[in-house]
C-alpha positions as CSV (number, residue, x, y, z in Angstrom):
1,X,5.7,4.1,-24.3
2,X,5.2,7.5,-25.9
3,X,3.7,7.8,-29.4
4,X,7.2,8.0,-30.9
5,X,8.4,4.8,-29.4
6,X,10.4,6.2,-26.5
7,X,9.6,5.2,-22.9
8,X,8.2,7.9,-20.6
9,X,10.3,8.7,-17.6
10,X,8.8,7.7,-14.2
11,X,7.5,10.9,-12.6
12,X,8.1,11.8,-9.0
13,X,4.4,11.4,-8.4
14,X,4.3,7.9,-9.7
15,X,7.4,6.9,-7.8
16,X,5.9,8.3,-4.5
17,X,2.6,6.5,-5.1
18,X,4.4,3.3,-6.1
19,X,6.5,3.3,-2.9
20,X,3.3,3.9,-0.9
21,X,1.8,0.9,-2.6
22,X,4.8,-1.2,-1.6
23,X,4.4,0.0,2.0
24,X,0.7,-0.9,1.9
25,X,1.7,-4.5,1.1
26,X,4.2,-4.5,3.9
27,X,1.6,-3.2,6.4
28,X,-0.9,-5.8,5.4
29,X,1.7,-8.6,5.8
30,X,2.7,-7.2,9.2
31,X,-1.0,-7.1,10.3
32,X,-1.6,-10.7,9.3
33,X,1.6,-11.5,11.3
34,X,-0.1,-9.7,14.2
35,X,2.8,-7.1,14.5
36,X,0.3,-4.2,14.9
37,X,2.7,-1.5,16.1
38,X,4.9,-2.1,13.1
39,X,1.8,-2.3,11.0
40,X,0.8,1.2,12.2
41,X,4.2,2.6,11.3
42,X,4.2,1.1,7.8
43,X,0.6,2.1,7.2
44,X,1.2,5.6,8.4
45,X,4.2,6.0,6.2
46,X,2.3,4.6,3.3
47,X,-0.5,7.1,4.1
48,X,1.9,10.0,4.1
49,X,3.2,9.0,0.7
50,X,-0.3,8.5,-0.7
51,X,-1.4,11.9,0.5
52,X,1.7,13.6,-1.0
53,X,1.4,11.7,-4.3
54,X,-2.4,12.3,-4.4
55,X,-2.0,16.0,-3.8
56,X,0.5,16.2,-6.6
57,X,-1.6,14.1,-8.9
58,X,-4.8,16.1,-8.3
59,X,-3.5,19.6,-7.8
60,X,-0.3,19.7,-9.8
61,X,0.2,18.7,-13.4
62,X,-0.8,15.2,-12.7
63,X,-1.8,13.0,-15.6
64,X,-5.0,11.0,-15.7
65,X,-3.1,7.8,-14.9
66,X,-1.6,9.3,-11.8
67,X,-5.0,10.5,-10.6
68,X,-6.4,7.0,-11.3
69,X,-3.4,5.3,-9.5
70,X,-4.0,7.6,-6.4
71,X,-7.7,6.6,-6.2
72,X,-6.9,3.0,-6.7
73,X,-4.2,3.0,-4.0
74,X,-6.6,4.6,-1.6
75,X,-8.9,1.7,-2.0
76,X,-6.0,-0.7,-1.8
77,X,-4.9,0.9,1.5
78,X,-8.3,0.4,3.0
79,X,-8.8,-3.1,1.6
80,X,-5.3,-4.4,2.5
81,X,-4.6,-2.7,5.8
82,X,-8.1,-2.6,7.3
83,X,-9.0,-6.0,5.9
84,X,-5.8,-7.5,7.3
85,X,-6.7,-6.1,10.7
86,X,-10.1,-7.6,10.5
87,X,-8.7,-11.0,9.5
88,X,-6.0,-11.1,12.1
89,X,-8.2,-10.1,15.0
90,X,-11.3,-12.1,14.1
91,X,-10.8,-14.9,16.7
92,X,-9.2,-13.3,19.8
93,X,-10.5,-9.7,19.4
94,X,-13.9,-9.9,17.6
95,X,-14.8,-6.3,18.6
96,X,-11.7,-5.0,16.8
97,X,-12.5,-7.2,13.8
98,X,-16.1,-5.8,13.7
99,X,-14.8,-2.2,14.0
100,X,-12.4,-2.9,11.1
101,X,-15.2,-4.3,9.0
102,X,-17.3,-1.3,9.8
103,X,-14.6,1.1,8.9
104,X,-13.9,-0.8,5.7
105,X,-17.5,-0.9,4.6
106,X,-18.1,2.8,5.3
107,X,-15.0,3.8,3.5
108,X,-15.9,1.8,0.4
109,X,-19.5,3.2,0.5
110,X,-18.1,6.7,0.6
111,X,-15.8,6.0,-2.3
112,X,-18.6,4.4,-4.3
113,X,-20.9,7.5,-3.8
114,X,-18.1,9.8,-4.9
115,X,-17.3,7.7,-8.0
116,X,-20.9,7.1,-8.9
117,X,-21.8,10.7,-8.5
118,X,-18.8,11.8,-10.6
119,X,-19.7,9.3,-13.3
120,X,-23.2,10.8,-13.5
121,X,-21.7,14.3,-14.1
122,X,-22.1,15.6,-10.5
123,X,-19.4,17.6,-8.8
124,X,-18.5,15.5,-5.9
125,X,-15.6,16.7,-3.8
126,X,-12.8,14.4,-2.8
127,X,-11.2,15.5,0.4
128,X,-7.6,14.6,1.2
129,X,-8.4,15.8,4.7
130,X,-10.9,13.0,5.2
131,X,-8.5,10.4,3.8
132,X,-5.8,11.8,6.1
133,X,-8.0,11.6,9.1
134,X,-9.0,8.0,8.3
135,X,-5.4,6.9,7.7
136,X,-4.1,8.7,10.8
137,X,-6.7,7.4,13.1
138,X,-6.0,3.8,12.1
139,X,-2.3,4.1,12.0
140,X,-2.1,5.8,15.4
141,X,-4.5,3.3,16.9
142,X,-2.2,0.5,15.8
143,X,1.0,2.2,17.0
144,X,-0.4,2.7,20.5
145,X,-2.0,-0.8,20.5
146,X,-5.5,0.6,21.0
147,X,-7.2,0.1,17.6
148,X,-10.8,-0.3,18.7
149,X,-11.9,3.3,19.2
150,X,-9.9,4.7,16.3
151,X,-11.4,2.1,13.9
152,X,-14.9,3.0,14.9
153,X,-13.9,6.7,14.6
154,X,-12.7,6.0,11.1
155,X,-16.0,4.3,10.3
156,X,-17.9,7.4,11.5
157,X,-15.6,9.8,9.5
158,X,-16.2,7.7,6.3
159,X,-20.0,7.5,7.1
160,X,-20.1,11.3,7.4
161,X,-18.2,11.7,4.2
162,X,-20.7,9.4,2.5
163,X,-23.6,11.6,3.8
164,X,-21.9,14.8,2.7
165,X,-21.2,13.4,-0.8
166,X,-24.8,12.3,-1.1
167,X,-25.9,15.8,0.0
168,X,-23.7,17.3,-2.7
169,X,-25.4,15.1,-5.4
170,X,-28.9,16.0,-4.0
171,X,-28.1,19.7,-3.9
172,X,-26.9,19.7,-7.6
173,X,-29.9,17.6,-8.6
174,X,-32.3,20.2,-7.2
175,X,-30.6,23.1,-9.0
């Protein structure tokens, strides 16, 4: 509610992000149900919406709540989609499950370094390109029923992002 008692209209950015969140839930459900090609489609569409909404939130006239929602949904995408892949493949495809856990851990580490550095006052860049590559690798790997290599590639991309962000903090610390 606005300060005068009127409800704020839902912005396009919030609607796009919210629909992306719904698709994340659908992708996670599909992964647990072991329908990986459909999971890839839902996860890919969710990723597109998150990237569009995130760009609008961070580079448009996005409010703090929209930027926060974008960051939250990025973590939700990783936790729900990649976590569901790890869970669904743990018994019959342990290599895929391990790759998913590696990608999930590296992604969360990278996000933690960014958030911690920003909270300490450092300028830590958040790249939608890195997010897009991570999302795309995993979604495409699922669509083509070959998730192992793309999951490891996503882990490497997130690991490199963590190193770059750590380097940004170190560089600013030395100045």
